[in-house]
N, C-alpha and C positions, 0 to 999 in steps of 0.2 A: 793464456787462461785455458783451463781446463774447460774440453767439454764432456758433456753426456746426456746420453739419450735414454730419452722418460716420452714411454708407449702410451703413446691417444687413444688408436685404433688396433687391433690385432684379430685376422682371423685366417681361415686360411686361406684364402685369394689372395689377400693383401693385409700391409701392416705400414700404420704411418704413428712414426714417432714423432713430437720434439727432440728438439738440440736445447740442451740448456748448460747456462752457467756453473759454478761454484755456487749459485746461490739462486738457482731454479729458476733463474730468470729467458724465457725463452729468445735464442739467439736464429732460430730454422727448424726446419726442421723434414725430414729423410719421407719418401716412400716406396713401397716393393707391392712389385704385383707379378701375381705369381699368375704362369703358364701352364700346357702340359709341360714343355722344354725351354723354360724360357721366365728371367726375370730382369721387369722391366725393373729402375731403380731412378727414384728425381729427388733430387736436394737439390737446397740454397741455405744460404746462412748470408745473417744481414751484414756482417762484421769479417772486413775483408784482412783482420790478423790472425786468424785463423786455420786459415787453409790447410795446414799442415796438421793438427790437430785432425781435425774434419776428415781428413783423411785416412789417418791413424787409425780413428773411429770407427771410420767404416770398411776399410781394407779385411782386415779381420772379421766382422761383422759379416759380409758377403762370400766370402770363403769358408764360416761355418754354415750358410747356407744351402753353398755348394755341396755343400758334404751330403745332406739330405735327398741329392737327387744326382743320381749319378749326368754326365753328357749336358751338363745343364747350361743356356749356351747364354751370357747377364751382361746385357742392352745397359747404358749408365748417364745419367745429365746431370751433373753437379756441379752446382758455379759456389762458388764463396765472393760475397760480392758481386759485381760483373764481370766478375777470372770464373772460365770453365775450368774444373780443377779434372788431371784426368789420373783415373786409378792406377794402370800399369803405362809404359814406351812405347806397344806396340801404339796402342790408341791415336785413331785421327780424331783430330782439327771435326 
């Protein structure tokens, strides 16, 4: 299943993006909250079979946001179904 971001609300302080499938059906959402040197990411998808697609969608988006602010610390909490997904292998449970 292909998934995409569909912006819901975008401000300088935060972004709320719907995650939609190829039929434009919402399958979840993700929020990005910006602080001085921190970025908080919270996202949840209902469909369990899209963990890899969700990770592949979020990771480059975060890398792009990190380029805007040098030295940005990123804190994430992402779930697909009831399972937490890790963006990198160093991340602890």
